[in-house]
C-alpha positions as CSV (number, residue, x, y, z in Angstrom):
1,M,166.2,90.9,-307.3
2,E,163.0,90.4,-306.3
3,E,163.9,88.1,-303.1
4,N,166.0,91.2,-302.0
5,K,163.3,93.7,-302.6
6,S,161.0,91.3,-300.6
7,S,163.2,90.9,-297.9
8,Q,163.9,94.5,-297.7
9,G,160.2,95.3,-297.4
10,L,159.9,92.6,-294.5
11,K,162.5,94.4,-292.7
12,I,160.8,97.9,-293.0
13,A,157.2,96.6,-292.0
14,L,159.0,94.8,-289.1
15,G,160.6,98.5,-288.0
16,I,157.6,100.1,-288.3
17,A,155.8,97.5,-286.1
18,I,158.2,97.7,-283.5
19,A,158.2,101.4,-283.4
20,L,154.5,101.3,-283.1
21,F,154.7,98.8,-280.2
22,L,157.1,100.9,-278.6
23,G,155.2,104.2,-278.9
24,I,151.9,102.0,-277.5
25,G,153.8,100.9,-274.8
26,F,155.2,104.5,-273.7
27,Y,151.8,105.9,-274.1
28,T,150.6,103.2,-272.0
29,M,153.0,103.7,-269.2
30,N,152.4,107.3,-269.3
31,L,148.8,106.9,-268.9
32,Y,149.0,104.3,-265.8
33,S,151.5,106.8,-264.3
34,D,149.2,109.9,-264.6
35,S,146.3,107.4,-263.3
36,K,148.4,106.7,-260.4
37,E,149.0,110.4,-259.9
38,N,145.4,111.5,-260.0
39,E,144.4,108.6,-257.5
40,K,146.9,109.8,-255.1
41,Q,146.0,113.3,-255.3
42,L,142.4,112.4,-255.1
43,K,143.4,110.4,-251.8
44,E,145.0,113.5,-250.5
45,E,142.3,115.8,-251.2
46,K,139.8,113.1,-249.8
47,Q,141.8,113.1,-246.4
48,L,142.0,117.0,-246.4
49,V,138.0,117.1,-246.4
50,M,138.0,114.3,-243.7
51,N,140.5,116.4,-241.6
52,D,138.1,119.6,-242.1
53,L,135.1,117.8,-241.2
54,N,136.8,116.3,-237.9
55,A,138.2,119.6,-237.2
56,M,134.6,121.1,-237.4
57,A,133.1,118.0,-235.3
58,K,135.5,119.0,-232.7
59,Q,134.5,122.6,-232.3
60,Y,131.1,121.4,-231.9
61,D,132.0,119.1,-229.4
62,E,133.8,121.9,-227.3
63,A,130.6,124.4,-227.7
64,I,128.6,121.6,-226.5
65,S,130.8,120.6,-223.5
66,E,130.9,124.4,-222.4
67,N,127.0,124.6,-221.9
68,K,125.4,123.6,-218.9
69,V,121.8,123.5,-220.7
70,T,121.9,121.3,-224.0
71,N,121.8,123.6,-227.2
72,E,119.6,121.1,-229.6
73,S,120.7,123.2,-232.5
74,L,124.4,122.4,-231.7
75,V,123.8,118.7,-231.2
76,E,121.8,118.5,-234.2
77,A,124.4,119.9,-236.4
78,R,126.9,117.8,-234.6
79,E,125.1,114.6,-235.9
80,R,125.0,115.9,-239.4
81,I,128.5,116.5,-239.6
82,Q,129.5,112.8,-238.1
83,G,127.0,111.3,-240.7
84,L,128.8,113.1,-243.4
85,I,132.2,111.8,-242.1
86,D,130.7,108.2,-242.1
87,S,129.4,108.6,-245.4
88,L,133.0,110.2,-246.7
89,K,134.8,107.1,-245.5
90,I,133.1,104.7,-247.7
91,S,132.5,106.9,-250.6
92,E,134.6,106.5,-254.0
93,T,137.5,108.5,-254.4
94,N,136.6,110.4,-257.6
95,V,136.5,114.1,-258.6
96,R,132.5,114.1,-258.7
97,S,131.9,112.4,-255.3
98,L,134.8,114.7,-253.7
99,W,133.3,117.8,-255.2
100,R,130.0,117.0,-253.8
101,Y,131.7,116.5,-250.3
102,K,133.4,120.1,-250.4
103,K,130.1,121.4,-251.1
104,K,128.4,119.9,-248.2
105,Y,131.7,120.8,-246.0
106,L,131.4,124.7,-247.3
107,S,127.5,124.9,-246.5
108,L,128.0,123.1,-242.9
109,Q,130.9,125.9,-242.0
110,K,128.6,128.6,-242.8
111,E,126.0,127.0,-240.5
112,M,128.7,126.5,-238.0
113,D,129.9,130.1,-237.9
114,V,126.3,131.4,-237.3
115,L,125.7,128.6,-234.8
116,L,128.9,129.3,-232.8
117,A,128.5,133.1,-233.1
118,Q,124.9,132.6,-231.6
119,N,126.1,130.4,-229.1
120,D,129.3,132.4,-227.9
121,S,126.8,135.4,-227.4
122,L,124.1,133.8,-225.7
123,R,126.8,132.3,-223.1
124,V,128.5,135.3,-222.7
125,E,125.6,137.4,-222.3
126,N,124.1,134.9,-219.9
127,S,127.2,134.9,-217.7
128,Y,127.7,138.4,-217.8
129,L,124.0,139.1,-216.6
130,A,124.5,136.7,-213.6
131,T,127.9,138.4,-212.3
132,S,127.6,142.0,-213.4
133,L,125.5,145.0,-213.4
134,D,123.4,146.1,-215.8
135,S,121.4,149.3,-216.2
136,T,118.0,148.2,-214.5
137,R,120.4,146.4,-211.4
138,V,122.1,149.8,-211.0
139,K,118.9,151.6,-210.7
140,L,117.9,149.1,-208.1
141,E,121.2,149.2,-206.1
142,E,120.9,152.9,-206.1
143,R,117.5,152.4,-204.0
144,T,118.4,149.4,-202.3
145,M,122.0,149.3,-201.8
146,F,124.0,146.4,-202.7
147,T,122.8,142.9,-203.2
148,D,124.0,140.3,-200.5
149,S,127.1,139.7,-202.3
150,L,128.0,143.0,-202.8
151,L,127.4,143.8,-199.3
152,V,130.0,141.1,-197.9
153,Q,132.2,143.1,-200.5
154,N,131.4,146.3,-199.1
155,T,131.8,145.5,-195.6
156,A,135.1,144.0,-195.9
157,L,136.4,147.0,-197.8
158,A,134.7,149.2,-195.1
159,E,136.8,147.6,-192.7
160,V,140.0,148.6,-194.6
161,V,139.1,152.2,-195.6
162,E,137.0,153.1,-192.4
163,N,139.4,155.7,-191.2
164,A,140.9,156.6,-194.9
165,S,139.8,160.0,-196.8
166,I,140.0,158.4,-200.3
167,L,137.5,156.8,-202.3
168,G,137.5,153.0,-202.9
169,T,136.0,150.7,-205.5
170,V,134.2,147.2,-205.2
171,G,132.7,144.8,-207.9
172,L,135.5,145.5,-210.5
173,K,135.2,143.6,-213.7
174,G,136.5,143.9,-217.4
175,F,135.2,142.4,-220.5
176,G,135.4,142.6,-224.2
177,V,132.1,144.0,-226.0
178,I,130.9,143.7,-229.6
179,E,129.8,147.2,-230.7
180,R,126.8,147.2,-233.4
181,T,126.2,150.3,-235.6
182,S,122.9,150.6,-233.6
183,G,125.2,151.3,-230.6
184,K,124.0,148.0,-228.7
185,L,126.7,146.3,-226.9
186,I,127.1,142.5,-226.9
187,P,129.8,140.8,-224.3
188,T,132.2,138.4,-225.9
189,E,134.9,136.5,-224.9
190,R,136.6,136.1,-228.2
191,A,140.0,138.6,-229.1
192,G,139.3,138.8,-232.4
193,R,135.8,140.0,-232.2
194,T,136.3,142.5,-229.7
195,D,135.6,145.9,-230.5
196,K,136.5,147.7,-227.1
197,I,137.0,146.9,-223.3
198,R,134.4,147.8,-221.0
199,V,135.5,148.4,-217.4
200,C,132.4,148.7,-214.6
201,F,132.8,149.2,-210.9
202,T,131.1,150.7,-207.8
203,V,132.3,153.6,-206.3
204,A,131.8,152.8,-202.3
205,K,130.3,155.0,-199.9
206,N,132.8,156.9,-197.7
207,S,131.6,159.9,-195.4
208,L,135.2,161.0,-195.0
209,V,135.0,161.9,-198.6
210,Q,133.7,165.1,-199.5
211,A,131.0,165.4,-202.4
212,G,131.7,166.8,-205.7
213,D,133.5,166.2,-208.7
214,Q,136.0,163.2,-208.2
215,E,138.3,161.1,-210.5
216,L,139.8,157.7,-210.6
217,Y,142.6,156.3,-212.8
218,V,142.0,153.1,-214.8
219,Q,144.5,150.8,-216.3
220,V,144.0,148.0,-218.5
221,I,147.2,146.0,-219.4
222,D,146.9,143.3,-222.4
223,P,148.8,139.8,-222.5
224,K,152.1,141.5,-223.5
225,N,152.1,144.1,-220.6
226,N,151.2,146.8,-222.7
227,T,149.2,149.5,-221.2
228,L,145.9,150.1,-223.4
229,G,143.6,153.2,-224.1
230,L,145.6,156.6,-223.7
231,N,148.6,155.0,-222.2
232,E,149.5,158.7,-220.8
233,Q,151.5,158.9,-217.2
234,V,150.9,161.0,-214.4
235,E,153.4,161.5,-211.7
236,F,153.2,161.6,-207.9
237,E,155.8,162.4,-205.4
238,D,157.5,159.0,-205.6
239,K,155.3,157.3,-208.3
240,T,154.7,157.5,-212.1
241,L,151.5,156.0,-213.2
242,N,150.7,154.6,-216.8
243,Y,146.7,154.8,-217.1
244,S,144.2,153.9,-220.1
245,I,141.5,156.5,-219.0
246,I,140.6,158.9,-216.4
247,S,137.0,158.3,-215.1
248,K,135.7,161.4,-213.7
249,F,132.5,161.3,-212.0
250,N,130.2,163.5,-209.5
251,Y,130.2,162.2,-206.2
252,E,127.4,162.4,-203.7
253,N,128.2,160.5,-200.8
254,A,126.5,157.4,-201.9
255,N,127.3,154.1,-203.7
256,L,127.8,155.0,-207.6
257,N,128.1,152.7,-210.5
258,V,130.3,153.6,-213.2
259,C,131.3,152.2,-216.5
260,E,134.3,153.4,-218.8
261,F,135.5,151.9,-222.2
262,V,138.9,151.5,-223.4
263,T,139.9,151.0,-227.0
264,K,143.3,149.8,-228.9
265,K,144.3,151.5,-231.9
266,G,145.0,150.1,-235.2
267,Q,145.3,146.5,-234.0
268,D,143.1,143.5,-232.9
269,F,143.3,143.0,-229.0
270,E,145.8,140.0,-228.2
271,K,144.4,136.6,-227.0
272,G,145.4,136.1,-223.2
273,R,145.1,137.4,-219.6
274,Y,144.1,141.1,-218.9
275,V,144.6,142.8,-216.0
276,V,142.4,145.9,-214.8
277,N,143.5,148.4,-211.9
278,V,141.5,151.5,-210.7
279,F,144.0,153.9,-208.8
280,N,142.8,156.7,-206.4
281,H,146.1,159.0,-207.1
282,K,148.8,157.0,-206.7
283,D,146.9,154.1,-204.6
284,L,145.5,151.1,-205.9
285,V,142.1,150.6,-204.8
286,S,140.9,147.6,-207.1
287,T,142.1,145.0,-209.4
288,S,140.6,142.2,-211.5
289,E,141.4,140.3,-214.5
290,F,139.6,138.4,-217.4
291,T,140.9,136.4,-220.6
292,L,140.3,136.8,-224.2
293,K,140.3,133.7,-226.2
């Protein structure tokens, strides 16, 4: 009888031991599985941070390549990013390390936004100043006529409109501008930052045109072939014209510099090529184009 009780006790103890062994094995397998899954996720997160850093480095490379004169701030920032990339490649893949690199990336991202904005503003502004009329040049050209390049354009145009009694324009340019709360205008090539389109041109002297109030139709067409601004129509005998704005001015039988603004209601400006046309009644007298990125 005692032997039966002993045998039964051994069986129960053996059963408990097996159950404990199976439980520990199951728990160990779950821990191993969770560890592998966490390791996989950390590697994926590390690769995402690496991708972000590489993308940031590419943006700096493009900005540096666009400048004829080396921008030391951009070069130094690019070197810091490369150092962070090299460090991340050999770093441990754990939560603490990954979080530290993410914080450094976010800090560099803020720095890049500021540097690229400054670089873009300076590059566009320098380009604009080199190719466009500013207020100082307008006053100077009223006294001294055109610079050499504009004299060539004016001579070519004069041959076409010499015997015509309509006003013509030269030096037509369109470009995006950022409008500060102070009223200051900053030229930009970025569609997302553009508040208005500025259109500038010079009304060429034509002795056959009577002095007094005159007007020209300005048409700005976006990359989707939409007419921006007022987008109103004016009809002539054999033509209907959609215009963005009517440029009205007092003509005094002398070269006159004119600038107008065209806005877009409710939406950002599209990326791509814009066409700017100026019409004297139904006649196209000047055309130009520019690109917003």
